[in-house]
N, C-alpha and C positions, 0 to 999 in steps of 0.2 A: 486050388480047387475051382472048378468051373461050375457055373450055374446056367441052366438051359430053361428058357421059358417058351411055352407053347403058345400059339395064337389064341387058344381058348382061354388060357389063364390070364393073358393080358386083357382080353375083352371083359372078363369078370371083374378085374380090378378097376377098369374104367367105369363100369356100371356102378360099383360101390361108391366111388368118388362122386359121381353125378348125384346119386341118391342122398349122400351126406350133404351136399350143397343145397339141395332142395329143402332140407329140414329147417334152414334159417338159423342155426346155431352159430355164434360168432367164432371165428378162427382166432388163434393167438395173435396174429397180426392185427386183426380188427380190434382186439382189446387194447393193444398198445397205441393204436392211432386214434382211439376214441377221444372226444373233447369234453367229457363230463367233468364238472368241477370236483365231483367226489373223488375222482382218480388223480387230481393234481396234488403234488407233494406240498406240504406246508412250508412256508418260508420262515425260518428261524433266524433271529438276530440277537446279538449280544450288545446292548447299548446302555450307557449310564442313565439312571432315572433319578429325578428329584421330585420332592413334594413341595408344591408352591404354597405360599402364604400371601394373604392380602395385607397391604401396608399403605400408608399415606405417601404419595409420590408427588413432588413438585413438578408441575408440567411446564414445558417451554414451547415456544413457537420459534420456527426457524425461517429466515428469509435472507435473500442475497444482499451483499454490500460491495463497495468498491473503495480501495485505498487511495487517498490523495494526500499530498503534502499540505501543511498549513498555509494559509494565504501568503504570509510573509516569509515562508521557508522554501520557496521554489522560485528561482529567478534565472532568466536568460541575460547574460552579461554582455553588454555592448559598450564600445568606447564612446566618449562624449564628443569626439571629433572624428572626422574622416582621415584615413591614412592607411599606409601599407604596413602590414604586420612584419616585424623583423625577428620576433621571438615569441614562442608560446611555451610556458613552463608547466603545463598540466596535461594529463591524459585521462581518459574516461576511467572511472572507478577510483580515482585518487582522492584521498581526504585532503581538504584544504581548510585553512583557518580564515576567519574574518580579517580583512585587511591584507591578506597575502597577495603578492604580485603574481599575476597569472599571464600577462602578455605585455609586449612592448611594440609601439608604433615607431616608424621612422621619424626621428626628430631633427635631422640635420638642417633642413630648411628653416625650421623655427629657431634653432640655435643661431644661425647666421642672422636672422631678422632681429633677434634679441641683442646681438652684438652691435648691429647698426643702430638700433633704437637707443642704446645707452650713450651714444656720442653726444647728442643734444642734451641729454640729461646731465652728463658731466659738465658740459659748458654752462648750463643753467646753474648748477651748484657753484661753479667758480664765480659766476656773476653775483650770486648772493654773497659770497665771501668778500668780494671786492666792494659791494655796496655797503656791507656792514662796516668795513674799514673806513670808508668815506663817512658813514654816519658817526662813527666814533670820533673822527677828527672834527666833524662839524659840531658835535656836542661839546668837545673840549674847547673849541674856539669860542663857542657861545658863552661858556662858563668864564673864560678868560676875559672876553669883551665886557661881560656884565660886571666883573670885578673892577676893571679899569673905568667903566662908566661911573661906578659908585665913588671913585676917587677923582672924578671930573677930568680924567686923562683922555678919554675918547668921547666922541659925540654920540648922541642917541641914535643917529642914523646907522652907526656901526653896529649897534646892538640889534637893530631891526634887520640889518643885512645878515648878521650871524644867525638870528632865529630863522630867517627864510631859508638859509642854507641847510640848517638842521632839518626843517620840514621836508625840503627837497630830498635830502639823503634818506629820510624815513620812507618816503614814497618810492624811492628807487629800490630800497630793500624789499618793500612789499611787492613791487612789480617783479623783482628777481625771484622771490619765493613763489609767486604765482606761476612764473615760467617753469620753475622746478616741478611744481605739482602737475603742470600740463605735460611736461616732458616725461613724468613718471607714468602717465596713463598707458602709453604705447608699450613700454617694457613690461608693465604689470599685466597687460592683456596677453602679450606674447608669453610671459612666464606662466600664466594660467593655461594657455594652450599647450605649452611645453609639459606642464604637469599632467595634462590629459593624455599624453602619449604613453603613460604608465597606467595599465588597467589592473585594478585590484578587485578581489572578491568581496562583495558586500556582506557575506555571511559565512559562517562555518558550515561545512557539509561535504557532500561527495559530488564529484564531477559526473553528471549523468550523461552528458553528450559534449563533444567538441566539434564545432562546425567549421572553423577556419584553421588554416595552417600558415606557416611562414611564406610570405609573398602574396598572401590573399589581401584584397582590398576590404577594409573594414570601415564602418560608419555607424552612427547611432541607431540605424534601422536594421543593421545586420549583426546578430549576436555572434560572439566568439565561442561561447560555451554556455551550458545550462548546468546549474548547481542546485542541488536539493539537500535539505536537512530533514531526515526522516527519524530523528530521535523521538519525536511525537508525530502521529499521523491522524488524519481525519478519516472516518469511515462514513461514507454516504450510502445509506441503506433505504430500502423501500419496504415498509411493513404493510401487509394486507390490511385494508381498512376495516374489514369485517372480522379481524382477529379478536379473540377473547382477551388478549393482553391489553393492559392499560398502563403503558410505561409513563414515567415522569422524568422531567429534567433532573439530573443528579443521580438517577438510578444507574446501576452498573449492568452490563450485559457481557456475555461470553462470545468471543470471536474465534473462529477456527479457519484453517485453510486446507485445501486439498494437498498442497505440497508438504504439509507437516502434520500427518495424522497423529492425534494424541496431544498435540501442542495447542494450548489455549492462551488467548490474550484477554485482558479485561478492558472493556470499553466503557467510558463514562458518557452518558447521554447529555449532550450539550444543547440540543434544540430539537423540537418536534413541530413539524408544520401543522398549522390549524386547518389546512386545506387538503382535500382528497384529490389526487390526480385522476380525472375521469377516464383517461386512456387505459390505465391498468388497475384502477381501484386500489391505489396504495397511498400511504402517508410517508412523506420524506422525513427521515431521522438522521441526525448527525451525531456521531460519537467520537470522542477523543480517546486515543489508545497510545500507551507507551510502547516504544519500539527500540529498546536499548540495544539489541543485537543487530538491528537493521535487517531482520528477516522479512519484514513486510515491505513490499515494493510498491512504488507509485503506480496506480492503475491495476493492481492485483485484485482479483475477485476473491471475496471471503464470504463466510456464512456467519450470520448474527443470530444468537440465541437469547431470547428474553423470557423470563419466567412469568407464567400466568398463575392462576389460583391452583392450589394443591388439589389432588384428586385421590380417591381410593382405588388402587389398582393392584394387580398381581405382578410381581417382578420375576422375570425369567432371564437366564443368560442370553446374550445375543446369539450364541451358537444354537439355541433351541429353536430359533425362528427359521423357517424355510419358506422360500418364495413359492407362489402359486405356479402350477404347471402351465395353465393357459394364460394367466396374467401375472407376470413377475411382480407387479405392484401390490398384489394381494399377499397376505402373510398367514402362515399356518404353523401349528405345532403338532407333535405326535402325542396324543393322549393314550394312557394305558387303561384299557377296559377289558376286564376278564381275561387278562393275559395276552390280549391282542393290542396292536398299535392302530390307533384311529387318527386319521388326519382331521384336525380341528381348525377351522378358520377363526382368526382372531383379529381384533382391532388394537393397534399398538400406538403408543406415544413416542416421544423423542428419547433416544438412547442416552443414558447417563452412566458413565464409568462401566461400560461393557454390559450394562443391565438394561433390559427393555421393559417398560411398563405395559402390561396387557390390560387394556381398558374394557374389552368385551371378549367373551369366548371362553374364559376360564373361571373356576371357582376355587376358593381356598380349600386345600387338601387334595386337589387334583394331582395326579402323577403324570409327568411329561418327560419326554426324552431330553436329556440335557445337551447332547451334541451327537453329531454323526448320523442324524436321521435323514439327511437329504438323499433322495433316490430310493429309500426303503418303500416297498409297496404297501399301500393301505391294507390293513388287515393282517399284517405279518405277526407271527407269534414271538413274544418276548421270552427268551430263555432266562428266567430270573436266576436259576441256579448257577449260571456262569457270568452274571453281570458284575462288573466291578463298579462299585458306587463311589 
């Protein structure tokens, strides 16, 4: 079927369209593109809701700390004498015991010196033996001469001569023994030096570093290895001076690390500085912590938590807290008001067992989104009929 339009009919149609445009009535396209809030669709969400209660919550303060070995549990081991290393028996990460041999120095020259030094020592010992034999003969001769003198067989001058010989023999024994003592000095000194060619660990622990290898020149100023014992560690922490906490020596604190979320250590406060560091307005605190599994490492950064006075607060799950859009350091929750979700700014305390105390911003009986609220627009409608609690 064909349609034919005349020029006159087309002109009439154009005129009608023009008149319709002049009336100002919105077209369907204009209705769709309008920005009126009344025409925006409501945002419905299905989120778990909880009713909060106020309770007494122990508050804690958190500040940084650093792990270090006890003063006598971290040592760089050096030999007592200079020498070339001939053997090293340890590697980094190895467990060693107190008194364990860890390195040897070249001892060939000292052994040769010791052998040479024992020659005069042996000669002096032989001289002592000969002097004692002579003394024994002199004493027997004196006894025999005195017996003969009592029988008027020998003259008194023979007795005097026998006594002089005995005294001379005693002096010779003493002189020979002195030479033995003198001859023992050199071998004893060399033997001590020879013992120093063996290097032992002064404590039980773990080899943290090995500095020298076979063929390296070692001396008392050049360590061969560094060994630490971290079964117990010190935590050096800096507590803010204006903190509400008032810790005492003997009080316990909680220690955590970034490397082990959820793992806590107990630290015993050993000392609290009476002075405030003016550079950062902190007080130095030392804590002793047990580290049976060796997970705390020397130099590791940790967080220290010390309890302050308890406070009355509302506990909410950690998942209920959402960060601020403009400032992530701010904290918000989603309140339920007349079926709508309202972003509510809150002041929170330190997290405990995945629960966060809300110090300001919530009241007992308030309903808040338990989880999944991040990114939900403020004012969204809560569809309670389909919420799983």
